[in-house]
N, C-alpha and C positions, 0 to 999 in steps of 0.2 A: 345497406349502411357501412360506412367503411369503419376502419379500427378506431381512428380518432372520435368518430361521431358515437360510436358505442362507448368509447370510455368516458366521454362527457355524459351520456345517459346513465351509465352505471355510476359516475360521480354525483350526479345530482340525486339518485336514489340512495346512495350511501355517502353523505357528506363527510362521515368521521373516518373514511378510508384513509389508512396511514401511508405516508409517502416520505422519502428522505430528500432533503433538500441538497442540490447539486451531486446527484448520485453518481454523475458521471466521474467524478474524481474519486470517488469510492472504488469504482471499477478501475480506475487509472492506478490505485494503490495495490489492487489485486495483482494487476499486470506487473508493477514494480516487484513486489514480492516474488512473484515467478521468475523475474530475471535474477533477482538475487540468488535465490536458490539454485537456478540453473549455473550460475556463475561459482558458487561454491563448489558444486560437483565437478565441474570441469577444471577449476583450479588446483584441486587436490593433488593431480599427478605432478603438475609443474612445481608446486611447492616442495614435494616429496622428491622431486627429480634428483637432486643434490645426493640425497642419501640412499634412494634406490639405485641410483648408478654404481654407487659402491658395493651395495650387496649383490647386486646382479651383474656386476663388471660390464656395464653398457658404455659405450662411447657416445659422443654427441651425435653421430650418425643413427646409431640405433635408438637413442631418444627422439630425434627427429623422426624416424619411422613409426614411432609410437604415437607422436602427435599427428602425423600424416594419416594414419589409421582413423583417428578422430575426424580429420578434415573430408577425407574422402566421403565417408558416410555423411557427414554434416553437408558437404555441398551438392551431394546428390538428393538428399532429403529436403534440402530448402526448396528445391523446384518441385518435387513430388508432393511435399506436404504443404506447400503453398496452394497447389491446386486442390489438393484434399480439403483445405480449411475453407476455400471458396465452395467447395461441394457440400460439406457436411455441416459448416458452420464453426464458429469459433468456440463455443461451449464445448461440444461434443470432441471436437479435434484436439484442442490443447488438453482436455482431459485425458485422452488416450496418450499423448505424448508424454505428459508429467508422470503418469502411472508407470510407462515402460521405462522411462530413463532413471526413475528412482530406483527401481527394482534392480536395474543394470548396476547403478553405482553400489547398492547394498551387496550383490553378488561378487564385485570385483575382487575381494579377498581371495577368492578361489583361484585366483590367477598364481601361477608358479613359475614364469619365466617371460621371455620378450613374446613369443607367440600369443599365449594366453593373454597377456596385457593388451597386446594389439587387438585381439578379439574383442574384449570388453570395451576398449577405447572405441573400436569401431560401431558397436552396439549403442554406446552411449552418445556418439556423435549422431545417429541415425535418430534417436529419441529426442534429442535436443534441438534438432534442426527446426522444428515446427514452432519454436517460442517466438521468433520475430515476425514472421509471416502472419501468425496469429493475433499478435499483439497490434501490429500495424493495421490489420482488418479491423480489430475492435476500435481502435482509435478513429478510424475512418466512420464508424458506425455511431459512435457515441460522443464525437466532439466536432465543434463547428471550425470553419478554417482558420480563424484568428487564435483558437485555441489548441490546434492539432499539433504545433511545433513544441509547446510548452507540454503537453500530453505525451508526446513521443520522448522528449526528455526525460519526463518521468520514467517511463518504462524502461527507457534505454539507460538511465543512470544506475539502474539495479546491476548492470554489469561491472561498473566501478566501484559500488557499494560491496557488492558480492566480491569483487578482488580484493578490495581494502580490507574487510572483515576476515576474508578467507585465511591469511596468515596466523591470526590470533587464534581461529577456531582449529585449523588444521595442524598446525606446528604444536599447539597447546597440547593436542589429543595425541600427536606422535610422540612428544617427548615423554609422554606419561605412559602409554598404553601400546605404543607402535603404530605402524602404518594401516594395519586392517581396519581398526575401529574408525580411522581419518576417513574411509570411504563409506562406511556404514551410516554415521550420523547424518550427513547431508542427505542420504537417500529417504531417511525416515522424515527430514523437514519437508521432502517434497511431497510424500504422502499425507502429512498433515495440512499442508497448503491445498491439496486436491479436495479434501472435505469441505473447505471453505468455499472453494471455487464451485464446486457443485452444487452448494447451498446459495449462492448470491449472484452468479453471473448468468444473465438472459439478455437478448437483444433489447434495445430500447422498447419497441413495439409490443413486446411480451412482457417486459419487467413489471411485476406487481408492485413495486417500490416507487417507481418513477412518478414525478409530480406532473401535472397537466402542463405548467409552465415549461418545464424542461422538454417535455415530449413536443410541444409546439416550437420551441426554439431550435430542436433539432430539425423538426421538419420543414421550418421556413428556410434554413440554412441551405437545405438540399434542394429547394423547390427551382425548377428550371435548370438545376446543376448537372443532372445526369440525362440530359437529351439524347445522349448516345449510348444509354445504359444497356442496350441490348444488341450492341454492334461491336465488332472486333474482340470477342471473347477468347477465340482460339488462340493457341501459342504461337502458331506461326503469324497470325495478324498482328499480334501484340510485337512480335520480334521485327517486323518491318518498320516499326515506329522509330525515329530518332530519340524521343523522348523516354522510350523503354531502355535503349543503349546508353542514355545519358544517366539514367537511374541506375543501371547495372555498373557503370563505370565508378559512380560515385561512391559505391561500398567497394568495389574490386581495388580500387587506388588507394582505400584508406585502411579498411578492415586488417590487412597483413600487418601494417604497423602497430595496430593495436594488440594482435595476437603475438607479435614479437615482444611486446612489451609484458603481456601477461603470461607467456609460456617460456619465454627465455631470459627475462630480466633477471631472475636469481642467478642462472649460470653466467649471464654478463658481468653481474657485479663480482662474481668470484673470480672471473677471468681478470678482471681488473684490480684484483688482489685485496678484495673487502670481504671480510668474514661475515658470513650470512647472518649471525645473530645479531653482530653490531650494525648490519646493513638492513635490518628490518625496517627503519624509518623510510628508507629509499624505495622498499617494495610496496610501502604503504602509500606515501604521498601522491604518486602518479595516479592511484586509482581516484583519490579525494580530488585531485585536480580535474580530472576526467568527469567527475561526477558534476563539480561546479561548471565544466564546460558543457555538459549537456543542457544545464539549466540556462546558461547564458546564451547558447546557441537558439533554443527553443523560445525563450523568453523574449530576446532582443528582436527576433524576427517577427514575432506575435506584435510587439511594441510598434516596429515599423510599419505593420499593416495597419494598425490602428491610428497611425499618424498620416495615413493616407498614400503609403507606398504600396505598389502593386504587389500581389503575391511573390510574382517572380523576381523582382527588384530585391524585395526583403530576404527571400531564401538565397539568391545569389550571393548578396553582401557577406552573409555569414560563411558561405563557401569561400570566397575570397580571403576573409580573415583566417579561417582554418588551414587553407592551403599553404599560405605563406607562413604562418605560425609553427606549422610542424617542422620546417626547416631548422628549428632551433635544437633539434636532436644532434645535429651536425658537430657542434661546437663541444659535445662530450668527448670527442676522440682525443681532446687535447689536455685532458686532466684525469686523474685518479683520486681526486677529492670527493668523498662521498657526498659533501653539502653542495657542491657545484653541480654534480650529477643529478642530484635529486632535484634541485631548482630546475634545471633545464629540461629533465625529463617531465617534470611537474608543469612547466609552461607548455611544452610540446604536447602533452596528453590533453591539457585545458582545450588547446586550438584542434587538436584531432577531433575531440568529442563535440565540439561546436559543429564542424564540418559533418561529422556522423549523424548528429541529431537530424541534419536537413537531408542527409542521404536516406535516412530511414522514413522520413515524412513525406518524401516525394511521390511514392506511390499512391499514398491516400490524397495528395495534392492533385494527381494528375489523373487518376482513372476511377471509374465507377465501382461501386462496392464490390461486384462480384467478380472484377479482376484484381483488386488491391492485393491479396495475397499472393496471387499467381506471379505478379510482377515484383512483389517483395522477394518471393521465392527465387525468380531470376536472379536479382541483385545479390541475394545470399549464396546462390551457386556459383556466380562470378568472384565473389570474394573469397568463397572456400576454395577455389581452384587456383586463385592468386596467392592464397596463404599457403596451399600445397607446394607450389612452386618455390615460394620464398623459403619455406621450411627447409627442403631439399638443399636449396642453395646455402641457407645458413648453416645446416649440419656440415654440409661438405668443407665449406671455407674456413668456418671456425676449428674444424679439426685439421685441415691443411696448413692452417697459420698459427697452430698453437706454439710453436717456436717464438712468435711475435710477442708472445707474453701478454701484456696489458693491450697492446695494439692488434689483437687476434681478430677484434670483430669490426675494426674501423671501416673497411669497405662496405659491410653490412648496414652499419649505422648510418653512413653518407646516402646510400641507396634509399633507406627508409625515411630519411628526411626530404628526398626530391620527388619520389612517387607520387604523394598526395598533391604536390605542386603541379604535376603534370595532369593529374585527375581534375584539379580544380580548372585548369584550361579547358578541357574536353567537355566537363559539365556545363560550363558557359556556353560553349558552342551548340551542345545538343539539346539542352533542355530550354526549348522556346515554343513559341506559338508557331503552328504550320498550319497547312492545308487539313491535316487531320484533326486539328484544334476546331476549324470553321467548320467542319463536317460534324463535329460532335463525338468524334472517336476519343478525344482526349480533353480533359478539362483545360480552361485557359489558365495562363499562369503569368 
């Protein structure tokens, strides 16, 4: 007797068994909350950077090296923990990750200088690296294909929500109690989330609260879909597929732009001559715009699929929209007006987030369950390496061009606007049906 038959027998014997309607969206809510806390943790340093730079006499290059310490561990961890998630499962893997990085955040006040700050940022990056592979794997298990875009938007929007609320939490704590409590409190939030996760998350087939209707819906969506589920699961086999490289490029050519906004935007505003207290709106709006962009990208692609578009056409339409829209960063080089910069960054991050949602959902669109987190990890590693390179260049050129005053970041912003456009073209070329699709190694798109 298989699991579904056993559940039907048990349900008949116990008709009063309690279930939660649309349980998958509650699971999506847990993933969203994890991402929010993840981003509050990592945003703490970037928000406090203008103040810590003065206290510890850091240059922009010093700060870039701190951020790179995080990125090195984050990049390596994406691939390592992506594979780890596919081996041990989402529940256990994400539990270990959140417990580790929450404790690291709480111990960061022990830092006394550049070297010790870099050490704690490295550990934080290692711990936080599992979030996206784990969440992508959970979406592939819990959501049918026409809802995966929206479900991915839900958890991915936690990055923009976390970024948007971080200034109000972190700066409020800093101006009252100093920088050390600003690292401790987000760590406590992570441990609180962990208790909920351990209590409420299980795979669909094992969850005691899933309804029969939802279980049947998920099973029907996967029927005949993973005919190659036992093939091409080795790293080297996955890396031979053009779809894998399209997935890697989708994040590698977009995430560095987002991390420029999250980690450098306060410094960019100061370089533009804008006082940070008065520029708090500008720090906040791009995150909210990105949150809306997440849901737009996921929602519109799901809508197009329901209207009869193929999965690939619906996803690629959003990629084109996002790749073109991020170029709106470029006009900010011509102004020092706070409101103009806010609007342009808001529109650009809206478009970025639409593209990013598709980048995050591609592994669950293209690969069987036991490879989803691995491929998601590959793309995260590519994004991390791209971000490390970008940050080294940002630190160097922003220091070298300090005499240019409000134009010190101009070349950086121009490149940030053009790279996602190049990524868009490559994704359109690489993510397509091939011989590997026909042989069942990759899902059709």
